[in-house]
Structures are given as structure tokens and as C-alpha cells.
PDB file with one MODEL, atoms N, CA, C and O in Angstrom:
MODEL        1
ATOM      1  N   MET A   1      72.985 -66.884-105.539  1.00  0.00           N
ATOM      2  CA  MET A   1      73.070 -65.456-105.762  1.00  0.00           C
ATOM      3  C   MET A   1      72.883 -64.697-104.452  1.00  0.00           C
ATOM      4  O   MET A   1      73.545 -63.685-104.219  1.00  0.00           O
ATOM      5  N   VAL A   2      71.993 -65.178-103.605  1.00  0.00           N
ATOM      6  CA  VAL A   2      71.733 -64.472-102.350  1.00  0.00           C
ATOM      7  C   VAL A   2      72.956 -64.520-101.440  1.00  0.00           C
ATOM      8  O   VAL A   2      73.186 -63.593-100.663  1.00  0.00           O
ATOM      9  N   SER A   3      73.741 -65.594-101.529  1.00  0.00           N
ATOM     10  CA  SER A   3      74.940 -65.666-100.688  1.00  0.00           C
ATOM     11  C   SER A   3      75.998 -64.664-101.134  1.00  0.00           C
ATOM     12  O   SER A   3      76.795 -64.203-100.317  1.00  0.00           O
ATOM     13  N   ILE A   4      76.014 -64.322-102.420  1.00  0.00           N
ATOM     14  CA  ILE A   4      76.983 -63.344-102.925  1.00  0.00           C
ATOM     15  C   ILE A   4      76.435 -61.925-102.793  1.00  0.00           C
ATOM     16  O   ILE A   4      77.131 -61.018-102.337  1.00  0.00           O
ATOM     17  N   PHE A   5      75.170 -61.749-103.203  1.00  0.00           N
ATOM     18  CA  PHE A   5      74.513 -60.440-103.138  1.00  0.00           C
ATOM     19  C   PHE A   5      73.311 -60.546-102.207  1.00  0.00           C
ATOM     20  O   PHE A   5      72.265 -61.039-102.628  1.00  0.00           O
ATOM     21  N   PRO A   6      73.422 -60.101-100.954  1.00  0.00           N
ATOM     22  CA  PRO A   6      72.329 -60.271 -99.988  1.00  0.00           C
ATOM     23  C   PRO A   6      71.019 -59.586-100.393  1.00  0.00           C
ATOM     24  O   PRO A   6      69.945 -60.039 -99.999  1.00  0.00           O
ATOM     25  N   PHE A   7      71.091 -58.521-101.159  1.00  0.00           N
ATOM     26  CA  PHE A   7      69.883 -57.799-101.559  1.00  0.00           C
ATOM     27  C   PHE A   7      69.226 -58.413-102.791  1.00  0.00           C
ATOM     28  O   PHE A   7      68.228 -57.880-103.277  1.00  0.00           O
ATOM     29  N   TRP A   8      69.757 -59.513-103.307  1.00  0.00           N
ATOM     30  CA  TRP A   8      69.286 -60.081-104.568  1.00  0.00           C
ATOM     31  C   TRP A   8      67.818 -60.517-104.495  1.00  0.00           C
ATOM     32  O   TRP A   8      67.079 -60.327-105.461  1.00  0.00           O
ATOM     33  N   MET A   9      67.392 -61.083-103.401  1.00  0.00           N
ATOM     34  CA  MET A   9      66.016 -61.589-103.301  1.00  0.00           C
ATOM     35  C   MET A   9      65.009 -60.453-103.468  1.00  0.00           C
ATOM     36  O   MET A   9      64.026 -60.607-104.192  1.00  0.00           O
ATOM     37  N   LEU A  10      65.234 -59.338-102.824  1.00  0.00           N
ATOM     38  CA  LEU A  10      64.333 -58.192-102.954  1.00  0.00           C
ATOM     39  C   LEU A  10      64.374 -57.638-104.375  1.00  0.00           C
ATOM     40  O   LEU A  10      63.331 -57.342-104.957  1.00  0.00           O
ATOM     41  N   MET A  11      65.572 -57.497-104.932  1.00  0.00           N
ATOM     42  CA  MET A  11      65.701 -56.976-106.291  1.00  0.00           C
ATOM     43  C   MET A  11      65.050 -57.911-107.304  1.00  0.00           C
ATOM     44  O   MET A  11      64.450 -57.450-108.275  1.00  0.00           O
ATOM     45  N   TYR A  12      65.162 -59.215-107.089  1.00  0.00           N
ATOM     46  CA  TYR A  12      64.557 -60.187-107.999  1.00  0.00           C
ATOM     47  C   TYR A  12      63.038 -60.036-108.022  1.00  0.00           C
ATOM     48  O   TYR A  12      62.425 -60.072-109.089  1.00  0.00           O
ATOM     49  N   VAL A  13      62.440 -59.870-106.863  1.00  0.00           N
ATOM     50  CA  VAL A  13      60.988 -59.706-106.779  1.00  0.00           C
ATOM     51  C   VAL A  13      60.549 -58.419-107.477  1.00  0.00           C
ATOM     52  O   VAL A  13      59.578 -58.427-108.234  1.00  0.00           O
ATOM     53  N   VAL A  14      61.247 -57.326-107.232  1.00  0.00           N
ATOM     54  CA  VAL A  14      60.890 -56.041-107.848  1.00  0.00           C
ATOM     55  C   VAL A  14      61.040 -56.115-109.367  1.00  0.00           C
ATOM     56  O   VAL A  14      60.158 -55.670-110.101  1.00  0.00           O
ATOM     57  N   ILE A  15      62.152 -56.674-109.837  1.00  0.00           N
ATOM     58  CA  ILE A  15      62.373 -56.789-111.274  1.00  0.00           C
ATOM     59  C   ILE A  15      61.348 -57.710-111.915  1.00  0.00           C
ATOM     60  O   ILE A  15      60.855 -57.410-113.003  1.00  0.00           O
ATOM     61  N   ALA A  16      61.013 -58.827-111.269  1.00  0.00           N
ATOM     62  CA  ALA A  16      60.030 -59.755-111.824  1.00  0.00           C
ATOM     63  C   ALA A  16      58.653 -59.109-111.947  1.00  0.00           C
ATOM     64  O   ALA A  16      57.961 -59.312-112.945  1.00  0.00           O
ATOM     65  N   ILE A  17      58.256 -58.341-110.952  1.00  0.00           N
ATOM     66  CA  ILE A  17      56.956 -57.662-111.013  1.00  0.00           C
ATOM     67  C   ILE A  17      56.943 -56.629-112.127  1.00  0.00           C
ATOM     68  O   ILE A  17      55.970 -56.540-112.876  1.00  0.00           O
ATOM     69  N   LEU A  18      58.011 -55.846-112.245  1.00  0.00           N
ATOM     70  CA  LEU A  18      58.080 -54.836-113.309  1.00  0.00           C
ATOM     71  C   LEU A  18      58.081 -55.479-114.694  1.00  0.00           C
ATOM     72  O   LEU A  18      57.414 -54.983-115.601  1.00  0.00           O
ATOM     73  N   LEU A  19      58.809 -56.562-114.867  1.00  0.00           N
ATOM     74  CA  LEU A  19      58.824 -57.241-116.162  1.00  0.00           C
ATOM     75  C   LEU A  19      57.464 -57.850-116.481  1.00  0.00           C
ATOM     76  O   LEU A  19      57.027 -57.819-117.631  1.00  0.00           O
ATOM     77  N   TYR A  20      56.792 -58.401-115.476  1.00  0.00           N
ATOM     78  CA  TYR A  20      55.475 -58.989-115.692  1.00  0.00           C
ATOM     79  C   TYR A  20      54.465 -57.927-116.126  1.00  0.00           C
ATOM     80  O   TYR A  20      53.681 -58.149-117.048  1.00  0.00           O
ATOM     81  N   ILE A  21      54.487 -56.785-115.464  1.00  0.00           N
ATOM     82  CA  ILE A  21      53.538 -55.721-115.793  1.00  0.00           C
ATOM     83  C   ILE A  21      53.825 -55.138-117.167  1.00  0.00           C
ATOM     84  O   ILE A  21      52.900 -54.850-117.927  1.00  0.00           O
ATOM     85  N   SER A  22      55.110 -54.960-117.493  1.00  0.00           N
ATOM     86  CA  SER A  22      55.457 -54.293-118.747  1.00  0.00           C
ATOM     87  C   SER A  22      55.600 -55.242-119.932  1.00  0.00           C
ATOM     88  O   SER A  22      55.928 -54.790-121.029  1.00  0.00           O
ATOM     89  N   SER A  23      55.368 -56.538-119.749  1.00  0.00           N
ATOM     90  CA  SER A  23      55.611 -57.483-120.834  1.00  0.00           C
ATOM     91  C   SER A  23      54.444 -57.637-121.796  1.00  0.00           C
ATOM     92  O   SER A  23      54.572 -58.333-122.803  1.00  0.00           O
ATOM     93  N   GLY A  24      53.325 -57.014-121.517  1.00  0.00           N
ATOM     94  CA  GLY A  24      52.199 -57.101-122.439  1.00  0.00           C
ATOM     95  C   GLY A  24      51.345 -58.330-122.240  1.00  0.00           C
ATOM     96  O   GLY A  24      50.606 -58.716-123.146  1.00  0.00           O
ATOM     97  N   ILE A  25      51.424 -58.950-121.088  1.00  0.00           N
ATOM     98  CA  ILE A  25      50.594 -60.127-120.824  1.00  0.00           C
ATOM     99  C   ILE A  25      49.154 -59.711-120.577  1.00  0.00           C
ATOM    100  O   ILE A  25      48.223 -60.389-121.012  1.00  0.00           O
ATOM    101  N   MET A  26      48.972 -58.602-119.882  1.00  0.00           N
ATOM    102  CA  MET A  26      47.620 -58.177-119.528  1.00  0.00           C
ATOM    103  C   MET A  26      46.980 -57.295-120.585  1.00  0.00           C
ATOM    104  O   MET A  26      45.778 -57.035-120.523  1.00  0.00           O
ATOM    105  N   PHE A  27      47.756 -56.830-121.550  1.00  0.00           N
ATOM    106  CA  PHE A  27      47.226 -55.987-122.622  1.00  0.00           C
ATOM    107  C   PHE A  27      48.053 -56.261-123.872  1.00  0.00           C
ATOM    108  O   PHE A  27      49.148 -56.815-123.781  1.00  0.00           O
ATOM    109  N   MET A  28      47.549 -55.888-125.014  1.00  0.00           N
ATOM    110  CA  MET A  28      48.269 -56.114-126.262  1.00  0.00           C
ATOM    111  C   MET A  28      49.036 -54.851-126.635  1.00  0.00           C
ATOM    112  O   MET A  28      48.445 -53.802-126.892  1.00  0.00           O
ATOM    113  N   GLY A  29      50.333 -54.968-126.658  1.00  0.00           N
ATOM    114  CA  GLY A  29      51.183 -53.829-126.934  1.00  0.00           C
ATOM    115  C   GLY A  29      51.048 -53.303-128.350  1.00  0.00           C
ATOM    116  O   GLY A  29      51.294 -52.122-128.594  1.00  0.00           O
ATOM    117  N   CYS A  30      50.665 -54.152-129.281  1.00  0.00           N
ATOM    118  CA  CYS A  30      50.578 -53.715-130.680  1.00  0.00           C
ATOM    119  C   CYS A  30      49.453 -52.699-130.884  1.00  0.00           C
ATOM    120  O   CYS A  30      49.432 -52.009-131.904  1.00  0.00           O
ATOM    121  N   TYR A  31      48.530 -52.595-129.947  1.00  0.00           N
ATOM    122  CA  TYR A  31      47.452 -51.615-130.050  1.00  0.00           C
ATOM    123  C   TYR A  31      47.735 -50.338-129.246  1.00  0.00           C
ATOM    124  O   TYR A  31      46.886 -49.450-129.157  1.00  0.00           O
ATOM    125  N   MET A  32      48.929 -50.259-128.666  1.00  0.00           N
ATOM    126  CA  MET A  32      49.350 -49.052-127.960  1.00  0.00           C
ATOM    127  C   MET A  32      49.838 -48.029-128.992  1.00  0.00           C
ATOM    128  O   MET A  32      50.065 -48.394-130.145  1.00  0.00           O
ATOM    129  N   PRO A  33      50.003 -46.773-128.609  1.00  0.00           N
ATOM    130  CA  PRO A  33      50.598 -45.797-129.535  1.00  0.00           C
ATOM    131  C   PRO A  33      52.019 -46.229-129.939  1.00  0.00           C
ATOM    132  O   PRO A  33      52.724 -46.883-129.171  1.00  0.00           O
ATOM    133  N   GLU A  34      52.413 -45.857-131.136  1.00  0.00           N
ATOM    134  CA  GLU A  34      53.686 -46.319-131.689  1.00  0.00           C
ATOM    135  C   GLU A  34      54.888 -45.926-130.840  1.00  0.00           C
ATOM    136  O   GLU A  34      55.858 -46.681-130.762  1.00  0.00           O
ATOM    137  N   GLN A  35      54.842 -44.752-130.198  1.00  0.00           N
ATOM    138  CA  GLN A  35      55.965 -44.329-129.363  1.00  0.00           C
ATOM    139  C   GLN A  35      56.142 -45.266-128.167  1.00  0.00           C
ATOM    140  O   GLN A  35      57.265 -45.637-127.825  1.00  0.00           O
ATOM    141  N   ILE A  36      55.057 -45.639-127.549  1.00  0.00           N
ATOM    142  CA  ILE A  36      55.123 -46.552-126.401  1.00  0.00           C
ATOM    143  C   ILE A  36      55.469 -47.957-126.852  1.00  0.00           C
ATOM    144  O   ILE A  36      56.260 -48.645-126.207  1.00  0.00           O
ATOM    145  N   TYR A  37      54.881 -48.379-127.953  1.00  0.00           N
ATOM    146  CA  TYR A  37      55.120 -49.736-128.453  1.00  0.00           C
ATOM    147  C   TYR A  37      56.579 -49.929-128.862  1.00  0.00           C
ATOM    148  O   TYR A  37      57.139 -51.005-128.647  1.00  0.00           O
ATOM    149  N   SER A  38      57.198 -48.916-129.440  1.00  0.00           N
ATOM    150  CA  SER A  38      58.599 -49.055-129.843  1.00  0.00           C
ATOM    151  C   SER A  38      59.510 -49.172-128.622  1.00  0.00           C
ATOM    152  O   SER A  38      60.540 -49.844-128.688  1.00  0.00           O
ATOM    153  N   ILE A  39      59.152 -48.537-127.521  1.00  0.00           N
ATOM    154  CA  ILE A  39      59.923 -48.679-126.286  1.00  0.00           C
ATOM    155  C   ILE A  39      59.674 -50.054-125.661  1.00  0.00           C
ATOM    156  O   ILE A  39      60.596 -50.681-125.140  1.00  0.00           O
ATOM    157  N   MET A  40      58.436 -50.514-125.716  1.00  0.00           N
ATOM    158  CA  MET A  40      58.109 -51.830-125.164  1.00  0.00           C
ATOM    159  C   MET A  40      58.839 -52.957-125.891  1.00  0.00           C
ATOM    160  O   MET A  40      59.140 -53.985-125.285  1.00  0.00           O
ATOM    161  N   LYS A  41      59.123 -52.782-127.163  1.00  0.00           N
ATOM    162  CA  LYS A  41      59.763 -53.836-127.954  1.00  0.00           C
ATOM    163  C   LYS A  41      61.186 -54.129-127.488  1.00  0.00           C
ATOM    164  O   LYS A  41      61.743 -55.164-127.854  1.00  0.00           O
ATOM    165  N   TRP A  42      61.793 -53.245-126.687  1.00  0.00           N
ATOM    166  CA  TRP A  42      63.125 -53.514-126.153  1.00  0.00           C
ATOM    167  C   TRP A  42      63.073 -54.577-125.057  1.00  0.00           C
ATOM    168  O   TRP A  42      64.102 -55.171-124.736  1.00  0.00           O
ATOM    169  N   ASN A  43      61.907 -54.829-124.481  1.00  0.00           N
ATOM    170  CA  ASN A  43      61.735 -55.867-123.476  1.00  0.00           C
ATOM    171  C   ASN A  43      61.612 -57.211-124.194  1.00  0.00           C
ATOM    172  O   ASN A  43      60.657 -57.409-124.945  1.00  0.00           O
ATOM    173  N   PRO A  44      62.543 -58.134-123.989  1.00  0.00           N
ATOM    174  CA  PRO A  44      62.453 -59.409-124.707  1.00  0.00           C
ATOM    175  C   PRO A  44      61.214 -60.218-124.341  1.00  0.00           C
ATOM    176  O   PRO A  44      60.766 -61.044-125.137  1.00  0.00           O
ATOM    177  N   LEU A  45      60.652 -59.999-123.158  1.00  0.00           N
ATOM    178  CA  LEU A  45      59.429 -60.719-122.801  1.00  0.00           C
ATOM    179  C   LEU A  45      58.251 -60.288-123.664  1.00  0.00           C
ATOM    180  O   LEU A  45      57.370 -61.097-123.955  1.00  0.00           O
ATOM    181  N   VAL A  46      58.224 -59.020-124.077  1.00  0.00           N
ATOM    182  CA  VAL A  46      57.173 -58.555-124.984  1.00  0.00           C
ATOM    183  C   VAL A  46      57.261 -59.323-126.290  1.00  0.00           C
ATOM    184  O   VAL A  46      56.242 -59.749-126.834  1.00  0.00           O
ATOM    185  N   GLN A  47      58.461 -59.499-126.789  1.00  0.00           N
ATOM    186  CA  GLN A  47      58.656 -60.220-128.043  1.00  0.00           C
ATOM    187  C   GLN A  47      58.221 -61.677-127.908  1.00  0.00           C
ATOM    188  O   GLN A  47      57.605 -62.226-128.821  1.00  0.00           O
ATOM    189  N   ILE A  48      58.536 -62.308-126.778  1.00  0.00           N
ATOM    190  CA  ILE A  48      58.169 -63.710-126.575  1.00  0.00           C
ATOM    191  C   ILE A  48      56.659 -63.860-126.436  1.00  0.00           C
ATOM    192  O   ILE A  48      56.073 -64.779-127.007  1.00  0.00           O
ATOM    193  N   VAL A  49      56.024 -62.963-125.680  1.00  0.00           N
ATOM    194  CA  VAL A  49      54.573 -63.012-125.517  1.00  0.00           C
ATOM    195  C   VAL A  49      53.886 -62.820-126.869  1.00  0.00           C
ATOM    196  O   VAL A  49      52.914 -63.508-127.176  1.00  0.00           O
ATOM    197  N   GLU A  50      54.387 -61.893-127.666  1.00  0.00           N
ATOM    198  CA  GLU A  50      53.784 -61.666-128.981  1.00  0.00           C
ATOM    199  C   GLU A  50      54.047 -62.830-129.932  1.00  0.00           C
ATOM    200  O   GLU A  50      53.225 -63.114-130.803  1.00  0.00           O
ATOM    201  N   TRP A  51      55.160 -63.491-129.776  1.00  0.00           N
ATOM    202  CA  TRP A  51      55.459 -64.668-130.578  1.00  0.00           C
ATOM    203  C   TRP A  51      54.443 -65.779-130.282  1.00  0.00           C
ATOM    204  O   TRP A  51      53.971 -66.458-131.194  1.00  0.00           O
ATOM    205  N   VAL A  52      54.118 -65.952-129.012  1.00  0.00           N
ATOM    206  CA  VAL A  52      53.101 -66.934-128.624  1.00  0.00           C
ATOM    207  C   VAL A  52      51.732 -66.523-129.162  1.00  0.00           C
ATOM    208  O   VAL A  52      50.967 -67.365-129.633  1.00  0.00           O
ATOM    209  N   ARG A  53      51.426 -65.231-129.092  1.00  0.00           N
ATOM    210  CA  ARG A  53      50.138 -64.750-129.609  1.00  0.00           C
ATOM    211  C   ARG A  53      50.018 -64.981-131.107  1.00  0.00           C
ATOM    212  O   ARG A  53      48.931 -65.273-131.605  1.00  0.00           O
ATOM    213  N   LEU A  54      51.124 -64.851-131.829  1.00  0.00           N
ATOM    214  CA  LEU A  54      51.083 -65.118-133.265  1.00  0.00           C
ATOM    215  C   LEU A  54      50.766 -66.582-133.558  1.00  0.00           C
ATOM    216  O   LEU A  54      50.211 -66.895-134.611  1.00  0.00           O
ATOM    217  N   GLY A  55      51.112 -67.474-132.642  1.00  0.00           N
ATOM    218  CA  GLY A  55      50.776 -68.875-132.810  1.00  0.00           C
ATOM    219  C   GLY A  55      49.279 -69.115-132.754  1.00  0.00           C
ATOM    220  O   GLY A  55      48.769 -70.016-133.419  1.00  0.00           O
ATOM    221  N   TYR A  56      48.571 -68.317-131.965  1.00  0.00           N
ATOM    222  CA  TYR A  56      47.122 -68.452-131.853  1.00  0.00           C
ATOM    223  C   TYR A  56      46.379 -67.624-132.896  1.00  0.00           C
ATOM    224  O   TYR A  56      45.348 -68.054-133.413  1.00  0.00           O
ATOM    225  N   GLU A  57      46.896 -66.450-133.203  1.00  0.00           N
ATOM    226  CA  GLU A  57      46.234 -65.558-134.165  1.00  0.00           C
ATOM    227  C   GLU A  57      47.279 -64.974-135.110  1.00  0.00           C
ATOM    228  O   GLU A  57      47.867 -63.935-134.807  1.00  0.00           O
ATOM    229  N   PRO A  58      47.522 -65.624-136.254  1.00  0.00           N
ATOM    230  CA  PRO A  58      48.589 -65.167-137.157  1.00  0.00           C
ATOM    231  C   PRO A  58      48.301 -63.849-137.875  1.00  0.00           C
ATOM    232  O   PRO A  58      49.192 -63.321-138.540  1.00  0.00           O
ATOM    233  N   ASN A  59      47.101 -63.305-137.766  1.00  0.00           N
ATOM    234  CA  ASN A  59      46.751 -62.076-138.467  1.00  0.00           C
ATOM    235  C   ASN A  59      46.930 -60.820-137.627  1.00  0.00           C
ATOM    236  O   ASN A  59      46.526 -59.739-138.055  1.00  0.00           O
ATOM    237  N   LEU A  60      47.522 -60.933-136.452  1.00  0.00           N
ATOM    238  CA  LEU A  60      47.751 -59.761-135.608  1.00  0.00           C
ATOM    239  C   LEU A  60      48.809 -58.858-136.242  1.00  0.00           C
ATOM    240  O   LEU A  60      49.711 -59.350-136.920  1.00  0.00           O
ATOM    241  N   PRO A  61      48.710 -57.541-136.027  1.00  0.00           N
ATOM    242  CA  PRO A  61      49.702 -56.611-136.608  1.00  0.00           C
ATOM    243  C   PRO A  61      50.983 -56.554-135.774  1.00  0.00           C
ATOM    244  O   PRO A  61      51.328 -55.512-135.216  1.00  0.00           O
ATOM    245  N   ILE A  62      51.677 -57.683-135.697  1.00  0.00           N
ATOM    246  CA  ILE A  62      52.848 -57.811-134.838  1.00  0.00           C
ATOM    247  C   ILE A  62      54.062 -58.145-135.701  1.00  0.00           C
ATOM    248  O   ILE A  62      53.990 -58.974-136.609  1.00  0.00           O
ATOM    249  N   THR A  63      55.181 -57.481-135.399  1.00  0.00           N
ATOM    250  CA  THR A  63      56.459 -57.861-135.992  1.00  0.00           C
ATOM    251  C   THR A  63      57.400 -58.261-134.867  1.00  0.00           C
ATOM    252  O   THR A  63      57.520 -57.560-133.862  1.00  0.00           O
ATOM    253  N   ILE A  64      58.052 -59.373-135.043  1.00  0.00           N
ATOM    254  CA  ILE A  64      58.928 -59.910-134.006  1.00  0.00           C
ATOM    255  C   ILE A  64      60.346 -59.957-134.546  1.00  0.00           C
ATOM    256  O   ILE A  64      60.576 -60.386-135.677  1.00  0.00           O
ATOM    257  N   ASP A  65      61.287 -59.518-133.737  1.00  0.00           N
ATOM    258  CA  ASP A  65      62.698 -59.620-134.077  1.00  0.00           C
ATOM    259  C   ASP A  65      63.215 -60.928-133.471  1.00  0.00           C
ATOM    260  O   ASP A  65      63.639 -60.963-132.316  1.00  0.00           O
ATOM    261  N   TYR A  66      63.173 -61.990-134.259  1.00  0.00           N
ATOM    262  CA  TYR A  66      63.528 -63.319-133.775  1.00  0.00           C
ATOM    263  C   TYR A  66      64.994 -63.392-133.348  1.00  0.00           C
ATOM    264  O   TYR A  66      65.322 -64.067-132.372  1.00  0.00           O
ATOM    265  N   LEU A  67      65.869 -62.707-134.067  1.00  0.00           N
ATOM    266  CA  LEU A  67      67.285 -62.726-133.718  1.00  0.00           C
ATOM    267  C   LEU A  67      67.522 -62.065-132.358  1.00  0.00           C
ATOM    268  O   LEU A  67      68.370 -62.514-131.587  1.00  0.00           O
ATOM    269  N   TYR A  68      66.774 -61.000-132.066  1.00  0.00           N
ATOM    270  CA  TYR A  68      66.882 -60.321-130.773  1.00  0.00           C
ATOM    271  C   TYR A  68      66.457 -61.253-129.637  1.00  0.00           C
ATOM    272  O   TYR A  68      67.131 -61.335-128.610  1.00  0.00           O
ATOM    273  N   VAL A  69      65.345 -61.950-129.826  1.00  0.00           N
ATOM    274  CA  VAL A  69      64.842 -62.865-128.791  1.00  0.00           C
ATOM    275  C   VAL A  69      65.817 -64.016-128.582  1.00  0.00           C
ATOM    276  O   VAL A  69      66.159 -64.337-127.444  1.00  0.00           O
ATOM    277  N   LEU A  70      66.264 -64.636-129.659  1.00  0.00           N
ATOM    278  CA  LEU A  70      67.196 -65.756-129.528  1.00  0.00           C
ATOM    279  C   LEU A  70      68.532 -65.303-128.956  1.00  0.00           C
ATOM    280  O   LEU A  70      69.175 -66.057-128.225  1.00  0.00           O
ATOM    281  N   GLY A  71      68.958 -64.090-129.274  1.00  0.00           N
ATOM    282  CA  GLY A  71      70.181 -63.556-128.681  1.00  0.00           C
ATOM    283  C   GLY A  71      70.064 -63.409-127.171  1.00  0.00           C
ATOM    284  O   GLY A  71      70.994 -63.744-126.438  1.00  0.00           O
ATOM    285  N   TRP A  72      68.919 -62.906-126.702  1.00  0.00           N
ATOM    286  CA  TRP A  72      68.695 -62.788-125.258  1.00  0.00           C
ATOM    287  C   TRP A  72      68.667 -64.165-124.595  1.00  0.00           C
ATOM    288  O   TRP A  72      69.233 -64.356-123.519  1.00  0.00           O
ATOM    289  N   ILE A  73      68.009 -65.115-125.241  1.00  0.00           N
ATOM    290  CA  ILE A  73      67.906 -66.462-124.658  1.00  0.00           C
ATOM    291  C   ILE A  73      69.286 -67.091-124.526  1.00  0.00           C
ATOM    292  O   ILE A  73      69.650 -67.579-123.456  1.00  0.00           O
ATOM    293  N   PHE A  74      70.058 -67.079-125.618  1.00  0.00           N
ATOM    294  CA  PHE A  74      71.372 -67.711-125.569  1.00  0.00           C
ATOM    295  C   PHE A  74      72.346 -66.944-124.680  1.00  0.00           C
ATOM    296  O   PHE A  74      73.228 -67.552-124.073  1.00  0.00           O
ATOM    297  N   SER A  75      72.206 -65.634-124.592  1.00  0.00           N
ATOM    298  CA  SER A  75      73.043 -64.857-123.675  1.00  0.00           C
ATOM    299  C   SER A  75      72.735 -65.210-122.221  1.00  0.00           C
ATOM    300  O   SER A  75      73.647 -65.362-121.407  1.00  0.00           O
ATOM    301  N   ALA A  76      71.457 -65.338-121.900  1.00  0.00           N
ATOM    302  CA  ALA A  76      71.085 -65.695-120.531  1.00  0.00           C
ATOM    303  C   ALA A  76      71.589 -67.095-120.169  1.00  0.00           C
ATOM    304  O   ALA A  76      72.080 -67.310-119.062  1.00  0.00           O
ATOM    305  N   PHE A  77      71.468 -68.040-121.096  1.00  0.00           N
ATOM    306  CA  PHE A  77      71.999 -69.384-120.845  1.00  0.00           C
ATOM    307  C   PHE A  77      73.518 -69.351-120.666  1.00  0.00           C
ATOM    308  O   PHE A  77      74.049 -70.006-119.769  1.00  0.00           O
ATOM    309  N   THR A  78      74.215 -68.596-121.506  1.00  0.00           N
ATOM    310  CA  THR A  78      75.663 -68.522-121.421  1.00  0.00           C
ATOM    311  C   THR A  78      76.106 -67.922-120.091  1.00  0.00           C
ATOM    312  O   THR A  78      76.998 -68.462-119.438  1.00  0.00           O
ATOM    313  N   VAL A  79      75.497 -66.821-119.687  1.00  0.00           N
ATOM    314  CA  VAL A  79      75.844 -66.197-118.409  1.00  0.00           C
ATOM    315  C   VAL A  79      75.527 -67.151-117.251  1.00  0.00           C
ATOM    316  O   VAL A  79      76.316 -67.275-116.314  1.00  0.00           O
ATOM    317  N   GLY A  80      74.391 -67.812-117.316  1.00  0.00           N
ATOM    318  CA  GLY A  80      74.027 -68.767-116.265  1.00  0.00           C
ATOM    319  C   GLY A  80      74.989 -69.932-116.175  1.00  0.00           C
ATOM    320  O   GLY A  80      75.390 -70.318-115.077  1.00  0.00           O
ATOM    321  N   PHE A  81      75.369 -70.500-117.315  1.00  0.00           N
ATOM    322  CA  PHE A  81      76.315 -71.614-117.308  1.00  0.00           C
ATOM    323  C   PHE A  81      77.700 -71.176-116.844  1.00  0.00           C
ATOM    324  O   PHE A  81      78.367 -71.906-116.111  1.00  0.00           O
ATOM    325  N   LEU A  82      78.140 -69.984-117.268  1.00  0.00           N
ATOM    326  CA  LEU A  82      79.444 -69.492-116.821  1.00  0.00           C
ATOM    327  C   LEU A  82      79.440 -69.216-115.316  1.00  0.00           C
ATOM    328  O   LEU A  82      80.419 -69.502-114.626  1.00  0.00           O
ATOM    329  N   MET A  83      78.342 -68.664-114.815  1.00  0.00           N
ATOM    330  CA  MET A  83      78.268 -68.427-113.367  1.00  0.00           C
ATOM    331  C   MET A  83      78.226 -69.746-112.619  1.00  0.00           C
ATOM    332  O   MET A  83      78.828 -69.858-111.551  1.00  0.00           O
ATOM    333  N   ASP A  84      77.545 -70.734-113.136  1.00  0.00           N
ATOM    334  CA  ASP A  84      77.486 -72.037-112.496  1.00  0.00           C
ATOM    335  C   ASP A  84      78.874 -72.674-112.457  1.00  0.00           C
ATOM    336  O   ASP A  84      79.226 -73.353-111.492  1.00  0.00           O
ATOM    337  N   ARG A  85      79.644 -72.456-113.491  1.00  0.00           N
ATOM    338  CA  ARG A  85      80.953 -73.063-113.594  1.00  0.00           C
ATOM    339  C   ARG A  85      82.010 -72.346-112.748  1.00  0.00           C
ATOM    340  O   ARG A  85      82.820 -72.996-112.087  1.00  0.00           O
ATOM    341  N   TYR A  86      82.005 -71.011-112.767  1.00  0.00           N
ATOM    342  CA  TYR A  86      83.129 -70.272-112.200  1.00  0.00           C
ATOM    343  C   TYR A  86      82.847 -69.537-110.897  1.00  0.00           C
ATOM    344  O   TYR A  86      83.792 -69.130-110.222  1.00  0.00           O
ATOM    345  N   VAL A  87      81.607 -69.353-110.522  1.00  0.00           N
ATOM    346  CA  VAL A  87      81.314 -68.676-109.248  1.00  0.00           C
ATOM    347  C   VAL A  87      81.344 -69.745-108.149  1.00  0.00           C
ATOM    348  O   VAL A  87      80.649 -70.759-108.218  1.00  0.00           O
ATOM    349  N   VAL A  88      82.143 -69.489-107.172  1.00  0.00           N
ATOM    350  CA  VAL A  88      82.322 -70.457-106.089  1.00  0.00           C
ATOM    351  C   VAL A  88      81.192 -70.286-105.081  1.00  0.00           C
ATOM    352  O   VAL A  88      80.940 -69.178-104.610  1.00  0.00           O
ATOM    353  N   ALA A  89      80.517 -71.373-104.754  1.00  0.00           N
ATOM    354  CA  ALA A  89      79.458 -71.323-103.735  1.00  0.00           C
ATOM    355  C   ALA A  89      80.108 -71.280-102.366  1.00  0.00           C
ATOM    356  O   ALA A  89      81.112 -71.949-102.121  1.00  0.00           O
ATOM    357  N   ARG A  90      79.534 -70.498-101.489  1.00  0.00           N
ATOM    358  CA  ARG A  90      80.083 -70.356-100.144  1.00  0.00           C
ATOM    359  C   ARG A  90      79.436 -71.306 -99.187  1.00  0.00           C
ATOM    360  O   ARG A  90      79.780 -71.321 -98.005  1.00  0.00           O
TER     361      ARG A  90
ENDMDL
END
């Protein structure tokens, strides 16, 4: 990716930090106000983190959209495999 997009390394670091902070790893999103929590649910990492939390504590007030999470996972794999197949390395 860096050979095609030279700024990718910097963007990857910035995006990774933002996703880590906003994914609910350091705090539980289900206890946030509903307006903030509904926006946080668009982040697929929030859904995955909460899915793991449900494995440890099934009584948490969490709802997970499993189809949304699996759609993101399979989309990321598909894009990655297509890029691996058709993007020419320099």
C-alpha cells in the first residue's frame, strides 16, 4: 500500500489510534448516553468488542447487529483478496 499511496503509513497510524480510542475498549459504550451510543454502534469495532464482552458477562444491556459485523468482516476480506490478486506490486 505504501508503494501505491506514499501517505498511507501516516494515515494508517492516525486511523488506528482513532478507532482504538472510539471502539469502547477503555470504557463501556452501553453506559454512555443513547445519542452517543447510537453513533458509536456504526463503528464495527464497537460491535466486536461488545460481542466479546457478552461472552464474559451475558447480562450486559448490549445489542449486537451480527449481520453488520459479519458484513464488515467479509467485505474487508473480499477487498483484501481482490487487491492482492489485481493490484500489481511495484
